[in-house]
Biopython code that builds the backbone (N, CA, C, O; Angstrom):
import numpy as np
from Bio.PDB.StructureBuilder import StructureBuilder

atoms = [
    (1, "UNK", "N", (-17.001, -97.388, 7.679)),
    (1, "UNK", "CA", (-18.259, -96.838, 8.841)),
    (1, "UNK", "C", (-18.382, -98.389, 9.455)),
    (1, "UNK", "O", (-18.585, -99.485, 8.931)),
    (2, "UNK", "N", (-18.141, -97.899, 10.935)),
    (2, "UNK", "CA", (-18.404, -99.203, 12.015)),
    (2, "UNK", "C", (-20.122, -99.960, 11.965)),
    (2, "UNK", "O", (-21.024, -99.176, 11.668)),
    (3, "UNK", "N", (-20.433, -101.139, 12.195)),
    (3, "UNK", "CA", (-21.975, -101.293, 12.731)),
    (3, "UNK", "C", (-22.376, -100.482, 13.655)),
    (3, "UNK", "O", (-21.552, -100.134, 14.500)),
    (4, "UNK", "N", (-23.778, -99.971, 13.722)),
    (4, "UNK", "CA", (-24.451, -99.541, 14.893)),
    (4, "UNK", "C", (-25.139, -100.542, 15.263)),
    (4, "UNK", "O", (-25.712, -101.304, 14.485)),
    (5, "UNK", "N", (-25.143, -100.659, 16.909)),
    (5, "UNK", "CA", (-25.968, -101.465, 17.434)),
    (5, "UNK", "C", (-27.058, -101.166, 17.998)),
    (5, "UNK", "O", (-27.108, -100.225, 18.791)),
    (6, "UNK", "N", (-28.020, -101.836, 17.725)),
    (6, "UNK", "CA", (-29.410, -101.288, 18.104)),
    (6, "UNK", "C", (-30.183, -102.202, 19.091)),
    (6, "UNK", "O", (-29.243, -102.091, 19.878)),
    (7, "UNK", "N", (-30.930, -102.898, 19.671)),
    (7, "UNK", "CA", (-31.614, -103.225, 20.339)),
    (7, "UNK", "C", (-32.942, -103.757, 19.828)),
    (7, "UNK", "O", (-33.511, -103.038, 19.007)),
    (8, "UNK", "N", (-33.633, -105.092, 20.234)),
    (8, "UNK", "CA", (-34.455, -105.722, 19.010)),
    (8, "UNK", "C", (-35.866, -104.963, 19.048)),
    (8, "UNK", "O", (-36.663, -105.071, 18.116)),
    (9, "UNK", "N", (-36.141, -104.135, 20.263)),
    (9, "UNK", "CA", (-37.064, -103.186, 20.343)),
    (9, "UNK", "C", (-37.147, -102.022, 19.510)),
    (9, "UNK", "O", (-38.141, -101.703, 18.857)),
    (10, "UNK", "N", (-35.974, -101.353, 19.564)),
    (10, "UNK", "CA", (-35.610, -100.341, 18.618)),
    (10, "UNK", "C", (-35.778, -100.535, 17.045)),
    (10, "UNK", "O", (-36.246, -99.817, 16.161)),
    (11, "UNK", "N", (-35.137, -101.943, 17.065)),
    (11, "UNK", "CA", (-34.951, -102.413, 15.429)),
    (11, "UNK", "C", (-36.344, -102.897, 15.106)),
    (11, "UNK", "O", (-36.518, -102.927, 13.888)),
    (12, "UNK", "N", (-37.415, -103.293, 15.823)),
    (12, "UNK", "CA", (-38.974, -103.698, 15.474)),
    (12, "UNK", "C", (-39.493, -101.969, 15.346)),
    (12, "UNK", "O", (-39.962, -101.640, 14.256)),
    (13, "UNK", "N", (-39.435, -101.269, 16.069)),
    (13, "UNK", "CA", (-40.077, -99.855, 16.028)),
    (13, "UNK", "C", (-39.986, -98.942, 14.979)),
    (13, "UNK", "O", (-40.848, -98.202, 14.504)),
    (14, "UNK", "N", (-38.381, -99.162, 14.583)),
    (14, "UNK", "CA", (-37.999, -98.429, 13.276)),
    (14, "UNK", "C", (-37.555, -99.192, 12.317)),
    (14, "UNK", "O", (-36.636, -98.645, 11.707)),
    (15, "UNK", "N", (-37.858, -100.348, 11.888)),
    (15, "UNK", "CA", (-37.582, -101.151, 10.698)),
    (15, "UNK", "C", (-37.304, -100.602, 9.769)),
    (15, "UNK", "O", (-36.231, -100.790, 9.195)),
    (16, "UNK", "N", (-38.495, -99.503, 9.242)),
    (16, "UNK", "CA", (-38.424, -99.265, 8.045)),
    (16, "UNK", "C", (-37.356, -97.823, 7.654)),
    (16, "UNK", "O", (-36.935, -97.505, 6.542)),
    (17, "UNK", "N", (-37.163, -97.262, 8.735)),
    (17, "UNK", "CA", (-36.007, -96.607, 8.874)),
    (17, "UNK", "C", (-34.792, -97.175, 8.950)),
    (17, "UNK", "O", (-33.967, -96.664, 8.193)),
    (18, "UNK", "N", (-34.367, -98.169, 9.696)),
    (18, "UNK", "CA", (-33.311, -98.756, 9.363)),
    (18, "UNK", "C", (-32.914, -99.466, 7.964)),
    (18, "UNK", "O", (-31.757, -99.537, 7.550)),
    (19, "UNK", "N", (-33.858, -99.892, 7.412)),
    (19, "UNK", "CA", (-33.619, -100.454, 5.827)),
    (19, "UNK", "C", (-33.554, -99.346, 4.945)),
    (19, "UNK", "O", (-33.073, -99.716, 3.875)),
    (20, "UNK", "N", (-33.788, -98.359, 4.949)),
    (20, "UNK", "CA", (-33.554, -97.277, 4.093)),
    (20, "UNK", "C", (-31.832, -96.654, 4.540)),
    (20, "UNK", "O", (-31.055, -96.087, 3.771)),
    (21, "UNK", "N", (-31.629, -96.950, 5.843)),
    (21, "UNK", "CA", (-30.188, -96.404, 6.047)),
    (21, "UNK", "C", (-29.110, -97.616, 5.476)),
    (21, "UNK", "O", (-27.998, -97.404, 4.993)),
    (22, "UNK", "N", (-29.782, -98.964, 5.678)),
    (22, "UNK", "CA", (-29.160, -100.263, 4.887)),
    (22, "UNK", "C", (-28.969, -99.926, 3.187)),
    (22, "UNK", "O", (-27.970, -100.130, 2.497)),
    (23, "UNK", "N", (-30.057, -99.446, 2.855)),
    (23, "UNK", "CA", (-29.835, -99.258, 1.610)),
    (23, "UNK", "C", (-28.774, -98.333, 1.091)),
    (23, "UNK", "O", (-28.291, -98.374, -0.040)),
    (24, "UNK", "N", (-28.449, -97.446, 2.105)),
    (24, "UNK", "CA", (-27.495, -96.463, 1.573)),
    (24, "UNK", "C", (-26.228, -96.863, 2.333)),
    (24, "UNK", "O", (-25.350, -96.074, 2.682)),
    (25, "UNK", "N", (-26.241, -98.322, 2.570)),
    (25, "UNK", "CA", (-24.864, -98.262, 3.021)),
    (25, "UNK", "C", (-24.333, -98.950, 4.455)),
    (25, "UNK", "O", (-23.413, -99.709, 4.757)),
    (26, "UNK", "N", (-25.347, -98.314, 5.128)),
    (26, "UNK", "CA", (-25.156, -98.292, 6.660)),
    (26, "UNK", "C", (-25.298, -99.920, 7.234)),
    (26, "UNK", "O", (-25.959, -100.610, 6.458)),
    (27, "UNK", "N", (-24.871, -100.543, 8.270)),
    (27, "UNK", "CA", (-25.160, -101.905, 8.809)),
    (27, "UNK", "C", (-25.344, -101.514, 9.815)),
    (27, "UNK", "O", (-24.917, -100.419, 10.182)),
    (28, "UNK", "N", (-26.310, -102.618, 10.835)),
    (28, "UNK", "CA", (-26.480, -102.484, 11.862)),
    (28, "UNK", "C", (-26.323, -103.920, 12.785)),
    (28, "UNK", "O", (-26.391, -105.004, 12.206)),
    (29, "UNK", "N", (-26.166, -103.864, 13.862)),
    (29, "UNK", "CA", (-26.119, -105.291, 14.884)),
    (29, "UNK", "C", (-27.385, -105.253, 15.503)),
    (29, "UNK", "O", (-27.830, -104.140, 15.784)),
    (30, "UNK", "N", (-28.047, -106.254, 15.769)),
    (30, "UNK", "CA", (-28.999, -106.121, 16.554)),
    (30, "UNK", "C", (-28.826, -106.779, 17.926)),
    (30, "UNK", "O", (-28.138, -107.799, 17.966)),
    (31, "UNK", "N", (-29.318, -106.358, 18.941)),
    (31, "UNK", "CA", (-28.960, -107.117, 20.430)),
    (31, "UNK", "C", (-30.077, -106.948, 21.176)),
    (31, "UNK", "O", (-30.890, -106.043, 21.363)),
    (32, "UNK", "N", (-29.863, -108.320, 21.641)),
    (32, "UNK", "CA", (-30.837, -109.015, 22.614)),
    (32, "UNK", "C", (-30.332, -108.696, 24.329)),
    (32, "UNK", "O", (-29.469, -109.461, 24.759)),
    (33, "UNK", "N", (-30.659, -108.007, 24.928)),
    (33, "UNK", "CA", (-30.358, -107.551, 26.547)),
    (33, "UNK", "C", (-28.712, -107.421, 26.020)),
    (33, "UNK", "O", (-27.993, -108.381, 26.298)),
    (34, "UNK", "N", (-28.270, -106.582, 25.477)),
    (34, "UNK", "CA", (-26.803, -106.049, 25.100)),
    (34, "UNK", "C", (-26.095, -106.725, 24.373)),
    (34, "UNK", "O", (-25.046, -106.236, 23.953)),
    (35, "UNK", "N", (-26.560, -108.317, 23.953)),
    (35, "UNK", "CA", (-25.593, -109.450, 23.505)),
    (35, "UNK", "C", (-25.997, -109.679, 22.034)),
    (35, "UNK", "O", (-27.085, -110.221, 21.840)),
    (36, "UNK", "N", (-25.144, -109.283, 20.848)),
    (36, "UNK", "CA", (-25.299, -109.356, 19.536)),
    (36, "UNK", "C", (-25.929, -110.821, 19.218)),
    (36, "UNK", "O", (-25.623, -111.927, 19.663)),
    (37, "UNK", "N", (-26.914, -110.425, 18.292)),
    (37, "UNK", "CA", (-27.917, -111.863, 18.012)),
    (37, "UNK", "C", (-27.931, -111.711, 16.382)),
    (37, "UNK", "O", (-27.883, -112.742, 15.711)),
    (38, "UNK", "N", (-27.995, -110.469, 15.756)),
    (38, "UNK", "CA", (-28.178, -110.462, 14.357)),
    (38, "UNK", "C", (-27.654, -109.166, 13.702)),
    (38, "UNK", "O", (-27.600, -108.100, 14.315)),
    (39, "UNK", "N", (-27.328, -109.300, 12.614)),
    (39, "UNK", "CA", (-26.518, -108.394, 11.563)),
    (39, "UNK", "C", (-27.200, -107.891, 10.271)),
    (39, "UNK", "O", (-26.953, -108.547, 9.259)),
    (40, "UNK", "N", (-28.031, -106.815, 10.152)),
    (40, "UNK", "CA", (-28.084, -106.239, 8.747)),
    (40, "UNK", "C", (-27.341, -105.737, 7.698)),
    (40, "UNK", "O", (-26.984, -104.572, 7.873)),
    (41, "UNK", "N", (-27.085, -106.117, 6.933)),
    (41, "UNK", "CA", (-26.145, -105.581, 5.942)),
    (41, "UNK", "C", (-26.886, -105.156, 4.772)),
    (41, "UNK", "O", (-28.043, -105.574, 4.776)),
    (42, "UNK", "N", (-26.594, -104.514, 3.864)),
    (42, "UNK", "CA", (-26.732, -104.277, 2.483)),
    (42, "UNK", "C", (-26.172, -105.998, 1.779)),
    (42, "UNK", "O", (-25.260, -106.777, 2.058)),
    (43, "UNK", "N", (-27.126, -105.982, 0.923)),
    (43, "UNK", "CA", (-27.156, -107.386, 0.034)),
    (43, "UNK", "C", (-25.686, -107.332, -0.651)),
    (43, "UNK", "O", (-24.970, -108.329, -0.557)),
    (44, "UNK", "N", (-25.251, -106.238, -1.305)),
    (44, "UNK", "CA", (-24.107, -106.289, -2.023)),
    (44, "UNK", "C", (-23.158, -106.704, -0.893)),
    (44, "UNK", "O", (-22.750, -107.865, -0.927)),
    (45, "UNK", "N", (-22.806, -106.006, -0.023)),
    (45, "UNK", "CA", (-21.724, -106.318, 1.424)),
    (45, "UNK", "C", (-21.838, -107.882, 1.850)),
    (45, "UNK", "O", (-20.843, -108.463, 2.284)),
    (46, "UNK", "N", (-23.052, -108.522, 1.714)),
    (46, "UNK", "CA", (-22.876, -110.086, 1.951)),
    (46, "UNK", "C", (-22.421, -110.513, 0.887)),
    (46, "UNK", "O", (-21.487, -111.278, 1.127)),
    (47, "UNK", "N", (-22.642, -110.385, -0.332)),
    (47, "UNK", "CA", (-21.875, -111.099, -1.547)),
    (47, "UNK", "C", (-20.880, -110.674, -1.641)),
    (47, "UNK", "O", (-20.266, -111.531, -2.277)),
    (48, "UNK", "N", (-19.967, -109.568, -1.357)),
    (48, "UNK", "CA", (-18.480, -109.328, -1.235)),
    (48, "UNK", "C", (-17.844, -109.971, -0.332)),
    (48, "UNK", "O", (-16.698, -110.387, -0.499)),
    (49, "UNK", "N", (-18.804, -110.190, 1.175)),
    (49, "UNK", "CA", (-17.989, -111.011, 1.991)),
    (49, "UNK", "C", (-18.042, -112.526, 1.657)),
    (49, "UNK", "O", (-17.216, -113.282, 2.167)),
    (50, "UNK", "N", (-19.121, -113.042, 0.700)),
    (50, "UNK", "CA", (-19.184, -114.324, 0.659)),
    (50, "UNK", "C", (-17.913, -114.571, -0.326)),
    (50, "UNK", "O", (-17.290, -115.632, -0.283)),
    (51, "UNK", "N", (-17.591, -113.572, -1.168)),
    (51, "UNK", "CA", (-16.486, -113.965, -2.384)),
    (51, "UNK", "C", (-15.213, -113.551, -1.627)),
    (51, "UNK", "O", (-14.287, -114.260, -2.022)),
    (52, "UNK", "N", (-14.903, -112.873, -0.900)),
    (52, "UNK", "CA", (-13.504, -112.666, 0.397)),
    (52, "UNK", "C", (-13.395, -113.809, 0.906)),
    (52, "UNK", "O", (-12.370, -114.467, 0.726)),
    (53, "UNK", "N", (-14.443, -114.275, 1.651)),
    (53, "UNK", "CA", (-14.075, -116.017, 2.124)),
    (53, "UNK", "C", (-13.776, -117.190, 1.266)),
    (53, "UNK", "O", (-13.229, -118.264, 1.513)),
    (54, "UNK", "N", (-14.279, -116.691, 0.204)),
    (54, "UNK", "CA", (-14.089, -117.966, -0.873)),
    (54, "UNK", "C", (-12.502, -117.909, -1.346)),
    (54, "UNK", "O", (-11.715, -118.818, -1.614)),
    (55, "UNK", "N", (-12.365, -116.568, -1.339)),
    (55, "UNK", "CA", (-10.710, -116.185, -1.784)),
    (55, "UNK", "C", (-9.849, -117.312, -0.767)),
    (55, "UNK", "O", (-9.210, -118.341, -0.987)),
    (56, "UNK", "N", (-10.203, -116.525, 0.450)),
    (56, "UNK", "CA", (-9.351, -116.717, 1.948)),
    (56, "UNK", "C", (-9.178, -118.313, 1.687)),
    (56, "UNK", "O", (-8.088, -118.884, 1.736)),
    (57, "UNK", "N", (-10.264, -118.868, 1.437)),
    (57, "UNK", "CA", (-10.283, -120.549, 1.866)),
    (57, "UNK", "C", (-9.360, -121.195, 0.683)),
    (57, "UNK", "O", (-8.600, -122.149, 0.850)),
    (58, "UNK", "N", (-9.526, -120.644, -0.283)),
    (58, "UNK", "CA", (-8.831, -120.810, -1.861)),
    (58, "UNK", "C", (-7.023, -120.703, -1.188)),
    (58, "UNK", "O", (-6.236, -121.648, -1.142)),
    (59, "UNK", "N", (-6.819, -119.611, -0.845)),
    (59, "UNK", "CA", (-5.537, -119.330, -0.146)),
    (59, "UNK", "C", (-5.182, -120.218, 0.364)),
    (59, "UNK", "O", (-4.351, -120.948, -0.176)),
    (60, "UNK", "N", (-5.636, -120.454, 1.476)),
    (60, "UNK", "CA", (-5.415, -121.690, 2.794)),
    (60, "UNK", "C", (-5.589, -123.220, 2.252)),
    (60, "UNK", "O", (-5.097, -124.161, 2.875)),
    (61, "UNK", "N", (-6.177, -123.360, 1.289)),
    (61, "UNK", "CA", (-6.061, -124.720, 0.456)),
    (61, "UNK", "C", (-4.955, -124.584, -0.111)),
    (61, "UNK", "O", (-4.186, -125.332, 0.494)),
    (62, "UNK", "N", (-4.385, -124.037, -0.969)),
    (62, "UNK", "CA", (-3.091, -123.652, -1.809)),
    (62, "UNK", "C", (-1.741, -123.740, -0.529)),
    (62, "UNK", "O", (-0.708, -124.394, -0.387)),
    (63, "UNK", "N", (-2.247, -123.002, -0.004)),
    (63, "UNK", "CA", (-0.666, -123.276, 1.291)),
    (63, "UNK", "C", (-0.951, -124.741, 1.771)),
    (63, "UNK", "O", (0.161, -125.252, 1.900)),
    (64, "UNK", "N", (-1.744, -125.493, 2.037)),
    (64, "UNK", "CA", (-1.819, -126.762, 2.652)),
    (64, "UNK", "C", (-1.288, -127.268, 1.650)),
    (64, "UNK", "O", (-0.093, -127.482, 1.851)),
    (65, "UNK", "N", (-1.749, -127.651, 0.334)),
    (65, "UNK", "CA", (-1.332, -128.275, -0.794)),
    (65, "UNK", "C", (0.219, -128.023, -1.168)),
    (65, "UNK", "O", (0.954, -128.942, -1.530)),
    (66, "UNK", "N", (0.560, -126.929, -1.067)),
    (66, "UNK", "CA", (1.591, -126.459, -1.680)),
    (66, "UNK", "C", (2.880, -127.627, -1.612)),
    (66, "UNK", "O", (3.171, -128.220, -0.573)),
    (67, "UNK", "N", (3.560, -127.821, -2.886)),
    (67, "UNK", "CA", (4.670, -128.535, -2.632)),
    (67, "UNK", "C", (4.434, -129.917, -2.296)),
    (67, "UNK", "O", (5.342, -130.664, -1.932)),
    (68, "UNK", "N", (3.002, -130.337, -2.434)),
    (68, "UNK", "CA", (2.403, -131.743, -2.062)),
    (68, "UNK", "C", (1.696, -132.214, -3.083)),
    (68, "UNK", "O", (0.690, -132.844, -2.756)),
    (69, "UNK", "N", (1.990, -132.062, -4.646)),
    (69, "UNK", "CA", (1.325, -132.477, -5.519)),
    (69, "UNK", "C", (0.893, -133.844, -5.665)),
    (69, "UNK", "O", (-0.117, -134.291, -6.210)),
    (70, "UNK", "N", (1.788, -134.392, -5.113)),
    (70, "UNK", "CA", (1.753, -135.972, -5.529)),
    (70, "UNK", "C", (0.789, -136.394, -4.978)),
    (70, "UNK", "O", (0.115, -137.281, -5.502)),
    (71, "UNK", "N", (0.471, -135.847, -3.743)),
    (71, "UNK", "CA", (-0.508, -136.096, -2.664)),
    (71, "UNK", "C", (-1.661, -135.177, -2.625)),
    (71, "UNK", "O", (-2.258, -134.984, -1.566)),
    (72, "UNK", "N", (-1.958, -134.678, -3.577)),
    (72, "UNK", "CA", (-3.243, -133.601, -3.471)),
    (72, "UNK", "C", (-4.184, -134.307, -3.971)),
    (72, "UNK", "O", (-3.968, -134.686, -5.122)),
    (73, "UNK", "N", (-5.308, -134.666, -3.435)),
    (73, "UNK", "CA", (-6.720, -135.774, -3.797)),
    (73, "UNK", "C", (-7.633, -134.599, -4.073)),
    (73, "UNK", "O", (-7.902, -133.773, -3.201)),
    (74, "UNK", "N", (-8.047, -134.550, -5.163)),
    (74, "UNK", "CA", (-8.818, -133.854, -5.511)),
    (74, "UNK", "C", (-10.504, -134.033, -5.310)),
    (74, "UNK", "O", (-11.353, -133.163, -5.505)),
    (75, "UNK", "N", (-10.683, -135.219, -4.929)),
    (75, "UNK", "CA", (-12.023, -136.053, -4.624)),
    (75, "UNK", "C", (-11.930, -135.235, -3.264)),
    (75, "UNK", "O", (-12.732, -134.324, -3.057)),
    (76, "UNK", "N", (-11.053, -135.530, -2.435)),
    (76, "UNK", "CA", (-10.742, -135.127, -0.580)),
    (76, "UNK", "C", (-11.053, -133.230, -0.894)),
    (76, "UNK", "O", (-11.606, -132.619, 0.021)),
    (77, "UNK", "N", (-10.774, -132.670, -1.820)),
    (77, "UNK", "CA", (-10.646, -131.276, -1.751)),
    (77, "UNK", "C", (-11.985, -130.408, -1.822)),
    (77, "UNK", "O", (-12.260, -129.314, -1.329)),
    (78, "UNK", "N", (-12.943, -131.569, -2.861)),
    (78, "UNK", "CA", (-14.339, -131.057, -3.259)),
    (78, "UNK", "C", (-14.893, -131.518, -1.849)),
    (78, "UNK", "O", (-15.208, -130.571, -1.127)),
    (79, "UNK", "N", (-15.083, -132.828, -1.290)),
    (79, "UNK", "CA", (-15.661, -132.910, -0.020)),
    (79, "UNK", "C", (-15.182, -131.883, 0.678)),
    (79, "UNK", "O", (-16.101, -131.076, 0.815)),
    (80, "UNK", "N", (-14.029, -131.436, 1.280)),
    (80, "UNK", "CA", (-13.907, -130.539, 2.132)),
    (80, "UNK", "C", (-14.408, -129.376, 2.055)),
    (80, "UNK", "O", (-14.694, -128.623, 2.985)),
    (81, "UNK", "N", (-14.538, -129.187, 0.770)),
    (81, "UNK", "CA", (-15.126, -127.927, 0.443)),
    (81, "UNK", "C", (-16.934, -127.983, 0.880)),
    (81, "UNK", "O", (-17.561, -126.934, 1.026)),
    (82, "UNK", "N", (-17.391, -128.940, 0.996)),
    (82, "UNK", "CA", (-18.842, -129.160, 0.821)),
    (82, "UNK", "C", (-19.447, -129.233, 2.338)),
    (82, "UNK", "O", (-20.631, -129.200, 2.671)),
    (83, "UNK", "N", (-18.055, -129.362, 3.318)),
    (83, "UNK", "CA", (-18.553, -128.806, 4.795)),
    (83, "UNK", "C", (-19.062, -127.794, 4.953)),
    (83, "UNK", "O", (-19.406, -127.446, 6.083)),
]
sb = StructureBuilder()
sb.init_structure("model")
sb.init_model(0)
sb.init_chain("A")
sb.init_seg("    ")
for serial, (resi, resn, name, xyz) in enumerate(atoms, 1):
    if name == "N":
        sb.init_residue(resn, " ", resi, " ")
    sb.init_atom(name, np.array(xyz, "f"), 0.0, 1.0, " ", f" {name:<3s}", serial, name[0])
structure = sb.get_structure()
């Protein structure tokens, strides 16, 4: 289901109704004068996105260091992950 865009005024006016829809899986992009400024998503969706991003980052790290085991620096990889 694609995100529904709503303006700040509408979001403020109908926040409780929006939250009910979000509880049921909907998500909304809040706009300010037509420009997206925030997104309201179910908390479970946020957790899934975070996991997905973590997996993508691990795959990217693996690609960068594949075949270069002698030059792989664990400390450097940990520091890169903290940025």
